[in-house]
N, CA, C and O of each residue as an XYZ file, in Angstrom:
364
protein
N      -7.289    -13.631    -17.920
C      -6.856    -14.548    -16.871
C      -7.701    -15.863    -16.866
O      -8.833    -15.882    -17.349
N      -7.152    -16.890    -16.339
C      -7.890    -18.175    -16.194
C      -8.647    -18.023    -14.848
O      -8.067    -17.684    -13.817
N      -9.944    -18.288    -14.913
C     -10.853    -18.116    -13.760
C     -11.491    -19.454    -13.460
O     -11.952    -20.157    -14.359
N     -11.511    -19.793    -12.190
C     -12.135    -21.009    -11.718
C     -13.262    -20.556    -10.761
O     -12.997    -20.067     -9.663
N     -14.516    -20.730    -11.199
C     -15.647    -20.354    -10.344
C     -15.915    -21.467     -9.364
O     -16.147    -22.606     -9.770
N     -15.888    -21.161     -8.075
C     -16.029    -22.166     -7.033
C     -17.466    -22.294     -6.577
O     -18.037    -23.383     -6.635
N     -18.074    -21.178     -6.114
C     -19.439    -21.120     -5.624
C     -19.925    -19.707     -5.886
O     -19.143    -18.859     -6.315
N     -21.191    -19.436     -5.639
C     -21.607    -18.038     -5.720
C     -20.755    -17.174     -4.782
O     -20.595    -17.507     -3.608
N     -20.239    -16.122     -5.272
C     -19.405    -15.184     -4.535
C     -18.001    -15.733     -4.229
O     -17.295    -15.162     -3.397
N     -17.581    -16.827     -4.882
C     -16.237    -17.337     -4.692
C     -15.639    -17.712     -6.050
O     -16.277    -18.377     -6.866
N     -14.391    -17.267     -6.270
C     -13.713    -17.562     -7.533
C     -12.196    -17.640     -7.257
O     -11.702    -17.199     -6.219
N     -11.498    -18.213     -8.221
C     -10.023    -18.301     -8.115
C      -9.437    -17.827     -9.464
O      -9.929    -18.150    -10.545
N      -8.349    -17.036     -9.324
C      -7.648    -16.505    -10.499
C      -6.275    -17.182    -10.592
O      -5.552    -17.258     -9.598
N      -5.934    -17.649    -11.725
C      -4.624    -18.275    -11.949
C      -3.553    -17.258    -12.076
O      -3.647    -16.353    -12.905
N      -2.485    -17.383    -11.238
C      -1.350    -16.488    -11.299
C      -0.197    -17.122    -12.090
O       0.522    -16.423    -12.804
N      -0.026    -18.413    -11.966
C       1.075    -19.045    -12.668
C       2.418    -18.671    -12.079
O       2.461    -17.995    -11.050
N       3.527    -19.088    -12.698
C       4.841    -18.713    -12.237
C       5.171    -17.236    -12.563
O       4.570    -16.649    -13.462
N       6.113    -16.657    -11.839
C       6.492    -15.264    -12.088
C       8.000    -15.093    -11.832
O       8.527    -15.629    -10.857
N       8.687    -14.351    -12.700
C      10.074    -13.981    -12.435
C      10.175    -12.814    -11.455
O      11.180    -12.651    -10.764
N       9.113    -12.006    -11.408
C       9.124    -10.837    -10.535
C       8.623    -11.222     -9.129
O       7.869    -12.181     -8.960
N       9.064    -10.449     -8.138
C       8.726    -10.732     -6.745
C       7.236    -10.366     -6.488
O       6.632    -10.911     -5.565
N       6.655     -9.478     -7.271
C       5.271     -9.029     -7.098
C       4.516     -9.143     -8.401
O       5.049     -8.867     -9.476
N       3.262     -9.556     -8.290
C       2.337     -9.597     -9.437
C       1.070     -8.853     -9.066
O       0.536     -9.057     -7.976
N       0.577     -7.999     -9.945
C      -0.690     -7.314     -9.706
C      -1.707     -7.822    -10.701
O      -1.371     -8.095    -11.854
N      -2.952     -7.951    -10.265
C      -3.975     -8.471    -11.154
C      -5.343     -7.939    -10.753
O      -5.572     -7.589     -9.595
N      -6.244     -7.884    -11.720
C      -7.628     -7.458    -11.515
C      -8.382     -8.690    -10.914
O      -8.386     -9.772    -11.501
N      -8.990     -8.499     -9.778
C      -9.703     -9.614     -9.153
C     -11.218     -9.664     -9.514
O     -11.982    -10.433     -8.932
N     -11.602     -8.855    -10.450
C     -12.937     -8.891    -11.112
C     -14.135     -8.343    -10.316
O     -15.111     -7.877    -10.905
N     -14.056     -8.400     -8.986
C     -15.130     -7.916     -8.177
C     -14.573     -7.530     -6.806
O     -13.410     -7.809     -6.514
N     -15.379     -6.900     -5.973
C     -14.905     -6.535     -4.636
C     -14.752     -7.782     -3.799
O     -15.735     -8.446     -3.470
N     -13.535     -8.095     -3.460
C     -13.263     -9.306     -2.629
C     -13.212     -8.916     -1.170
O     -12.590     -7.921     -0.797
N     -13.875     -9.712     -0.350
C     -13.830     -9.508      1.108
C     -12.524    -10.056      1.673
O     -11.927     -9.474      2.579
N     -12.088    -11.209      1.107
C     -10.819    -11.765      1.487
C     -10.339    -12.706      0.394
O     -11.127    -13.155     -0.438
N      -9.056    -13.001      0.398
C      -8.495    -13.885     -0.589
C      -7.458    -14.795      0.125
O      -6.919    -14.437      1.172
N      -7.205    -15.950     -0.460
C      -6.190    -16.866      0.031
C      -5.338    -17.278     -1.158
O      -5.839    -17.425     -2.273
N      -4.051    -17.463     -0.913
C      -3.139    -17.907     -1.950
C      -3.035    -19.428     -1.914
O      -2.651    -19.999     -0.893
N      -3.371    -20.083     -3.011
C      -3.297    -21.508     -3.074
C      -1.989    -21.894     -3.760
O      -1.774    -21.598     -4.935
N      -1.115    -22.567     -2.993
C       0.199    -22.949     -3.513
C       0.148    -24.379     -4.050
O      -0.665    -25.204     -3.634
N       1.031    -24.626     -4.969
C       1.168    -25.949     -5.560
C       2.005    -26.856     -4.626
O       1.746    -28.055     -4.518
N       2.971    -26.285     -3.984
C       3.880    -27.081     -3.152
C       4.710    -26.118     -2.288
O       4.466    -24.914     -2.218
N       5.650    -26.699     -1.673
C       6.807    -25.992     -1.057
C       6.503    -25.137      0.173
O       5.355    -24.974      0.585
N       7.570    -24.606      0.730
C       7.445    -23.742      1.861
C       7.504    -22.254      1.483
O       7.699    -21.402      2.350
N       7.340    -21.950      0.217
C       7.355    -20.565     -0.256
C       6.308    -19.774      0.518
O       5.234    -20.294      0.822
N       6.621    -18.501      0.841
C       5.689    -17.648      1.562
C       5.291    -16.495      0.676
O       6.102    -15.932     -0.060
N       3.982    -16.147      0.770
C       3.394    -15.101     -0.029
C       2.508    -14.227      0.790
O       1.951    -14.669      1.795
N       2.362    -12.988      0.384
C       1.381    -12.075      0.978
C       0.549    -11.483     -0.157
O       0.960    -11.518     -1.316
N      -0.581    -10.960      0.168
C      -1.409    -10.252     -0.795
C      -1.996     -8.996     -0.185
O      -2.190     -8.901      1.027
N      -2.273     -8.043     -1.044
C      -2.910     -6.818     -0.608
C      -4.015     -6.467     -1.610
O      -3.759     -6.406     -2.813
N      -5.221     -6.239     -1.133
C      -6.341     -5.840     -1.984
C      -6.296     -4.300     -2.082
O      -6.175     -3.600     -1.077
N      -6.395     -3.812     -3.297
C      -6.265     -2.361     -3.553
C      -7.478     -1.880     -4.336
O      -7.924     -2.535     -5.278
N      -8.009     -0.723     -3.932
C      -9.151     -0.169     -4.660
C      -8.902      1.338     -4.888
O      -8.720      2.094     -3.933
N      -8.899      1.747     -6.127
C      -8.790      3.169     -6.460
C      -9.949      3.526     -7.404
O     -10.631      2.629     -7.898
N     -10.172      4.780     -7.654
C     -11.289      5.163     -8.559
C     -11.061      4.621     -9.987
O     -12.030      4.302    -10.675
N      -9.826      4.514    -10.432
C      -9.550      3.999    -11.788
C      -9.325      2.500    -11.831
O      -9.437      1.893    -12.895
N      -9.015      1.898    -10.711
C      -8.762      0.417    -10.678
C      -9.433     -0.095     -9.392
O      -8.746     -0.263     -8.385
N     -10.711     -0.339     -9.394
C     -11.424     -0.642     -8.188
C     -11.191     -2.043     -7.631
O     -11.389     -2.235     -6.432
N     -10.794     -3.006     -8.404
C     -10.683     -4.394     -7.930
C      -9.351     -5.030     -8.249
O      -9.253     -5.894     -9.120
N      -8.314     -4.591     -7.531
C      -6.979     -5.090     -7.824
C      -6.377     -5.732     -6.607
O      -6.682     -5.356     -5.475
N      -5.512     -6.714     -6.841
C      -4.731     -7.360     -5.770
C      -3.274     -7.365     -6.208
O      -2.942     -7.432     -7.391
N      -2.444     -7.292     -5.214
C      -0.997     -7.405     -5.428
C      -0.498     -8.595     -4.603
O      -0.675     -8.624     -3.385
N       0.124     -9.576     -5.265
C       0.666    -10.771     -4.630
C       2.150    -10.681     -4.610
O       2.770    -10.448     -5.648
N       2.755    -10.861     -3.440
C       4.239    -10.720     -3.294
C       4.872    -11.933     -2.641
O       4.350    -12.484     -1.672
N       5.995    -12.333     -3.186
C       6.776    -13.406     -2.538
C       7.407    -12.790     -1.286
O       8.038    -11.736     -1.365
N       7.238    -13.441     -0.140
C       7.648    -12.809      1.113
C       8.929    -13.405      1.713
O       9.499    -12.811      2.628
N       9.390    -14.553      1.227
C      10.515    -15.187      1.885
C      11.866    -14.990      1.141
O      12.930    -15.221      1.714
N      11.805    -14.571     -0.109
C      13.045    -14.293     -0.888
C      12.794    -13.055     -1.751
O      11.671    -12.558     -1.838
N      13.880    -12.562     -2.396
C      13.724    -11.371     -3.193
C      13.633    -11.637     -4.698
O      14.164    -10.884     -5.515
N      12.954    -12.714     -5.033
C      12.704    -13.024     -6.481
C      11.363    -13.702     -6.594
O      10.689    -13.908     -5.585
N      10.965    -14.048     -7.779
C       9.634    -14.576     -8.059
C       9.467    -16.028     -7.653
O      10.088    -16.482     -6.692
N       8.612    -16.777     -8.398
C       8.331    -18.146     -8.006
C       8.128    -18.984     -9.275
O       7.799    -18.458    -10.339
N       8.329    -20.266     -9.138
C       8.210    -21.178    -10.241
C       6.944    -22.037    -10.234
O       6.601    -22.676    -11.229
N       6.267    -22.037     -9.097
C       5.064    -22.861     -8.997
C       3.824    -22.182     -9.535
O       3.796    -20.963     -9.708
N       2.801    -22.972     -9.799
C       1.548    -22.409    -10.313
C       0.667    -22.005     -9.114
O       0.186    -22.858     -8.368
N       0.470    -20.688     -8.949
C      -0.335    -20.173     -7.871
C      -1.721    -19.794     -8.358
O      -1.927    -19.447     -9.521
N      -2.687    -19.874     -7.407
C      -4.056    -19.394     -7.611
C      -4.340    -18.407     -6.477
O      -3.879    -18.585     -5.349
N      -5.104    -17.373     -6.798
C      -5.601    -16.442     -5.790
C      -7.073    -16.734     -5.640
O      -7.861    -16.445     -6.541
N      -7.460    -17.312     -4.499
C      -8.868    -17.682     -4.217
C      -9.511    -16.534     -3.488
O      -9.038    -16.158     -2.416
N     -10.583    -15.952     -4.028
C     -11.257    -14.792     -3.435
C     -12.707    -15.073     -3.121
O     -13.363    -15.891     -3.766
N     -13.192    -14.370     -2.111
C     -14.571    -14.462     -1.669
C     -15.123    -13.063     -1.523
O     -14.498    -12.207     -0.897
N     -16.301    -12.822     -2.100
C     -16.945    -11.511     -1.965
C     -18.088    -11.645     -0.943
O     -18.682    -12.711     -0.783
N     -18.364    -10.554     -0.276
C     -19.477    -10.495      0.672
C     -20.775    -10.595     -0.166
O     -20.900     -9.902     -1.176
N     -21.713    -11.421      0.226
C     -22.962    -11.510     -0.505
C     -23.642    -10.101     -0.509
O     -23.569     -9.352      0.466
N     -24.277     -9.796     -1.608
C     -24.922     -8.494     -1.712
C     -26.245     -8.503     -0.949
O     -27.008     -9.467     -1.006
N     -26.493     -7.423     -0.245
C     -27.689     -7.352      0.561
C     -28.990     -7.523     -0.258
O     -29.934     -8.175      0.188
N     -29.015     -6.919     -1.466
C     -30.261     -6.980     -2.231
C     -30.553     -8.396     -2.777
O     -31.604     -8.606     -3.382
N     -29.652     -9.356     -2.576
C     -29.963    -10.735     -3.009
C     -30.623    -11.526     -1.902
O     -31.080    -12.646     -2.128
N     -30.680    -10.963     -0.712
C     -31.302    -11.658      0.418
C     -32.840    -11.483      0.370
O     -33.306    -10.458     -0.127
N     -33.626    -12.432      0.863
C     -35.071    -12.258      0.924
C     -35.427    -11.113      1.907
O     -34.689    -10.857      2.858
N     -36.515    -10.464      1.672
C     -36.909     -9.379      2.574
C     -37.227     -9.907      3.971
O     -37.687    -11.038      4.131
N     -36.973     -9.068      4.981
C     -37.300     -9.453      6.343
C     -38.812     -9.443      6.565
O     -39.531     -8.599      6.029
N     -39.272    -10.399      7.366
C     -40.753    -10.452      7.627
C     -40.992    -10.062      9.054
O     -42.138    -10.032      9.503
């Protein structure tokens, strides 16, 4: 996948156009939340973060306003919760 690193704990994954109404992809790390970045239009999308023992970091993006895919270039922007062990110790 094409990855755009935004900041520490923030990244974006390129989805591109899709003929299917739903696309599933590996989001690379545990995401706290994600946002769908659209290129244009009033198209509506939803996403669901999924974690299983065999696929711990997956998202499913679905077109919500019609029963077919999309032609625009989409990005899924995700943010992970900062890891506790990266914080300085309490004094």
